[in-house]
N, C-alpha and C positions, 0 to 999 in steps of 0.2 A: 423393593429388595427386602426379603425377610431376614431377620437376625436370628441366628441359632441360639435358642434358649439355654442350651447346654454350655454355652460359652460364658464363663463366669469371670467377672472382673476381679483382679487380684492386685494387691498393693505390695510393694517391695518391703515395707516396714510397717509393723503394727505398733500401736502405742499412741500416746498423746502427742499432739502437734507442738512444734516449737513456735516461739514468738508470742507476742501479746502477753508476756509474763508467765507463760506456762513452761514447765520443765520438760525437756526432751528425754526420751528414753536413752540410756547409755549407748554411745556409738551410733545414734540415729542420724543420718545425714539430713541437713536442713532442706526443706522443700524450697524449690527455686521459683516456682510460678504457680498460678491458679490451678492448672491441670495436675501438677505434682501434689499440691495441697489436697485437692479432691481425692486423688489416688490414695494418699495416706489416711484421709478421713475414712474412706471405704474399708481400709484395712484396720481401722482403730479397734483397740481391744475393749472399748466400751460397747461395741456392737456385738450382740450374741451370735453364736454359730448359726442359729436358726434365722436370724435377720440377714446375715451375710449370704446364706444359702438362697434367699429370695432375690438376691441381685440378678440371678439368672432369669428371673421372670419379670422383674420390674425395671431392670436396666437403668439404675439411677444416674450413672455418669452420662449415658447417651440422652436420657430424658431431660436432665437439667441443661445439657448443652443445647438440645433442640429448643427448649424454652428460652435460652439465652441468659442463664445465670452468669453473673460477672462479679468480680470483687467489689466490695463496698456497697452492694445493693441493700435496699430495705425490702424485705420479703414478708408477706403475710401467708401463713398456712392455716386453713380453716379445718377445724375438727381433726387435730393431729392424732387422735386415738391414743395408742400407747407410745407413740413417738418414733415410728420406724423411719420416717423421712426427717424428723427433727434431729435424730442422731447423726444425720448427714449434713443437714442444712446449717445447724447452729455452729458446729466446730469450723465449718468452712467460712461462714460469715464472720465468726470471731477472729479468724486468722487474717481476714482480708478487709477488716474495717466496716463490715456490714451489720445488719440488725434484723432480728426476727420478731414479728408479732405473731403470737400463737393464739388464735381465736378458737377457744375450746367451746364445748357445749356450756350452757349456763351452769354455774356452780351450784345453783339451787334447783337443778333439774329434778322433777319429782320421781323419775326412774332411778331407783337405788343403784342399779348396776352402772348406769351412765354416770351418776354422781361419784361413785367409787372410782371409775376409770379416770375421770377428770381430776379427782383428788390425788390419785396415784401418779398421774402425769405431772402435775404441778409439784408434787413432793420430789419426784425424780429430778426435775429441773433445779429445784432449790438445793438438793442434796449434793450436787456436783458443780459448784459455782466455777471452779477452775476450768471445767470442761465447757459448760454451757454459757457462762458469762451472764449478761443481763438480758434475758429473754423478757419481752414485754407481753403481758397477758391481756387479752381482750376476750370478748364472748361473741358467739353467733347463735341466735335463736329467733323465735317468733317476734319477740319484743326487744331484741338487743339493739344497742347503739352502734356507733361506727366501729369498724374493724381496726382502724388506725386513723390518725388525723387525715382529714380530706386532702387528697392530692399528694400524699407523702410517699406512697409505695411504688417501687419499681416493678414489683412482680407480686401477683397473688396466685396461689396454687390451690386447685380443687383436686384432691387426690383420692379417688374412689369414694366420693361422698354424694354426688348428685342424686343417686338413687335414694339415699337416706333423706335428703332434703325434699325429694318428690313425695316420699311417704309421709313426711311431716308437713307437706304443703308450704314449704318455705324456699323452694328452688328459685323462684323469681326474685325473692329478697336477697338470696346469696349473690346472684349476678349483679343486682343493683348496688349492693353494699360493696362488692369488689370494684365496680366501676367508680364509685365515690372515693374509695381509698387510693386508687391508682393515680399516678401522675399522667398527664397527656403523653402518649407514646408508651405507656406502661403495658406490661404483658400479663394476660390471664392464661395460665397453663392448666390444662385439664387432662387427667387420666381417669377413665371410667369404663366399667364393664359395658361392652358393645353388643346391642341387640342386632339381629340380622336385618338388613335393609328390607323394608316392605312389611315387616311384622307389625302386628297391632301393638301400639305402645300403651302399656298400662299406665294410667295417670299416676298411680302410686308406686310404679316400678316394683310390683309385687314379687317378681322373680329376680330382682336386682340388676336386670339388664336395661339399657337405655339406648334409644335410637340416636345415632350420630346427628341426624338431621334435626332432631328435637333439641339437642344441646346447642346446635348452631342457631336455632330459632330463639332459644332463651337468651343467648349471648347477643344476638342482633337486636332483640327487643330492648335489652338493657343499654344499647348504644355501642357495643363492641363491633369491630371489624374482624372478620375471619382472616387469619394470616396464612396458616398452612397446617397440614396434618402429617403424621408419621405412622409407620407400621412397626415402630420399635417394640411395642408391647402387644403385638398381634399374636394370636394362637389359633391356627387353623383346626386344631384338634378339638376345640371347644364346640360341642354340639348344642349347648344352651337349652337342654331339655331334661333337667334333672329333678328328682323328686322333691328336693328342698331348695330349688332355685340355685343361683350362683354359689350360695353358701354350702352346697354339697361338695364343691371342689376345695382343694387346699387354698388358703391356709385354714379356713374355718372348719371345713370337714363336718358339716352337720350330719347327723344320723337320724334325726327326728325333726318335726316342725319346730320352728323357732319358739322358744319358751317352754318346750316340752323336755322331759328327761331324755338323755341320750339312749339310743338303742344299741346295746352291746353286741347284738347279732348282725348288725348292719355291715355289709361287705364294702369297704372303701376302695378295693383294689383298682377297679376300672376307672374310678374317678381320680384317684391319685396318679394313674398313668397319663391322664389328660393334662394334669398340671393346673396352673392357675388360669384364670379366665382370659378370654380374648378381650383386649382393651383398646379403645380409641386413645390416641394421644394427640391433642389439639392445642393450637396456639392462637390466641386472640389478642388484638391490640386496642387499647383505648385511643381513639383518634387524637392526633396532636391538635392544639388550638390553631385556628386559622391566623394568618398574619394580621397584625393590627393595622 
């Protein structure tokens, strides 16, 4: 069953959440349960209009429900970028007694743009302690250590990054590190640009698209059991044959090869009409320990 991407999630009240020492907006009714807390988070005024508009494509409430997010969980988010999902996860976890490990790119990354993005992300978290609370930072890269203490996490999230790790040749390490961080029975949630079945998989994912079968293979080799898939984030209009790969589409909207100056004459119209990419949404489980 396909979900209409035009249907956007809305919350009844914007503003900071109540509880855990945070002040409520005047006359804001208290959230009564996890679903209501998440609804208010999605409507939070710390999320930009642009970020909220993307809910129609990324379906965060449905995706997090599919992966099984619950109160008081310990969650690890790898390569959070500017923090689109962090702005949802952390307020929810703060309100429900949970914890987030944000595994950024290494802070000493030689790529200046990446280093700046990581610095901006960490500065954002530190600048709003009342909203974000105590996020624990770790790193993920070619020579990084554990994402979180071994066997401590209830959930690890790979959110549109497997193609980046393939390009950096660290995809296998990502799955292995996630497996080590998770408790037995813990969940690995995946959202990734989906290549057409049967297409030739670029080892470096040069166009940004990844075969679903390849993701399942990587997960299996790391020890995970495949649980289920969802079409929450599917987009049948995505033809996957663009001049600058998946990055031609929103939200990146490239008009020239990556690393080159933007082309002011490039016509984005037909690509903007397609919307964001067709994405697989997968759930894997770290097998529970056998009975003693």
